[in-house]
C-alpha positions as CSV (number, residue, x, y, z in Angstrom):
1,M,0.0,0.0,0.0
2,R,2.8,2.4,0.8
3,R,4.5,1.8,-2.5
4,L,1.2,2.5,-4.4
5,V,0.8,5.7,-2.4
6,L,4.4,6.8,-3.1
7,E,3.7,6.1,-6.8
8,Q,0.4,8.2,-6.5
9,R,-1.6,5.2,-7.7
10,Y,-4.7,5.8,-5.6
11,I,-8.3,6.9,-5.9
12,V,-10.2,9.0,-3.3
13,T,-13.9,8.1,-3.1
14,L,-16.5,10.9,-2.8
15,H,-17.2,9.7,0.7
16,A,-13.5,10.0,1.7
17,D,-13.4,13.4,0.1
18,D,-16.4,14.6,2.1
19,E,-14.8,13.2,5.3
20,M,-11.5,14.9,4.5
21,N,-13.3,18.3,4.1
22,A,-15.3,17.7,7.4
23,D,-12.0,17.0,9.3
24,D,-10.0,19.8,7.5
25,L,-7.7,17.2,5.9
26,A,-6.1,17.2,2.4
27,V,-4.9,14.5,0.1
28,C,-1.3,14.9,1.4
29,D,-2.7,14.0,4.8
30,L,-4.1,10.7,3.4
31,E,-0.6,10.0,2.0
32,R,1.1,10.8,5.3
33,I,-1.3,8.6,7.3
34,V,-0.5,5.6,5.2
35,L,3.2,6.3,5.1
36,T,3.5,6.8,8.8
37,G,0.9,4.4,9.9
38,E,0.3,0.7,10.4
39,I,-2.6,-1.6,9.6
40,I,-4.6,-2.1,12.8
41,E,-7.4,-4.2,11.3
42,R,-8.2,-6.2,8.2
43,Q,-11.8,-6.7,7.3
44,R,-13.3,-8.9,4.7
45,D,-16.3,-7.9,2.7
46,A,-18.4,-11.1,2.5
47,M,-20.3,-10.0,-0.7
48,M,-17.3,-8.8,-2.7
49,S,-14.6,-11.2,-1.2
50,E,-12.3,-8.2,-0.9
51,Y,-10.2,-7.0,2.0
52,K,-10.2,-3.5,3.4
53,Y,-7.8,-2.2,5.9
54,R,-7.9,0.3,8.8
55,V,-4.6,2.2,8.8
56,R,-3.7,4.4,11.8
57,G,-1.1,7.0,11.4
58,R,-0.3,10.8,11.6
59,D,-1.5,13.6,9.4
60,L,0.8,16.4,8.3
61,G,0.0,18.3,11.6
62,G,1.1,15.3,13.6
63,S,-2.4,14.4,14.8
64,A,-3.6,10.8,14.9
65,A,-5.9,9.8,12.1
66,E,-7.2,6.7,10.3
67,V,-8.0,5.8,6.8
68,V,-10.0,2.8,5.6
69,A,-8.7,1.6,2.2
70,K,-8.5,-1.3,-0.1
71,V,-6.4,-2.3,-3.0
72,S,-8.6,-2.6,-6.1
73,S,-8.3,-5.2,-8.9
74,T,-6.7,-2.4,-11.0
75,G,-3.8,-2.3,-8.5
76,K,-4.7,1.1,-7.1
77,V,-5.4,2.0,-3.5
78,V,-9.0,3.1,-3.0
79,F,-9.4,5.4,0.0
80,I,-12.9,4.6,1.3
81,T,-13.0,7.0,4.3
82,V,-10.7,9.0,6.6
83,Y,-11.1,10.5,10.0
84,S,-9.2,12.3,12.7
85,L,-8.9,10.7,16.1
């Protein structure tokens, strides 16, 4: 996931974009959370047979935050949501 973020191979969903705006976060904060964070939970979607991951890290301001993301079949990270802690 980190490699894909470093290569800017990711998609931000509309929901994640709305949540970023609500928490005053930017795309560079999403990147920072993944690059400084760790996977704290892996969840499997029973209908889609896909895994999504909760990643806890730090935003650019140093505050704790989490993203929920998955790696799509196209090989890109899909940011599903993000929130400050």
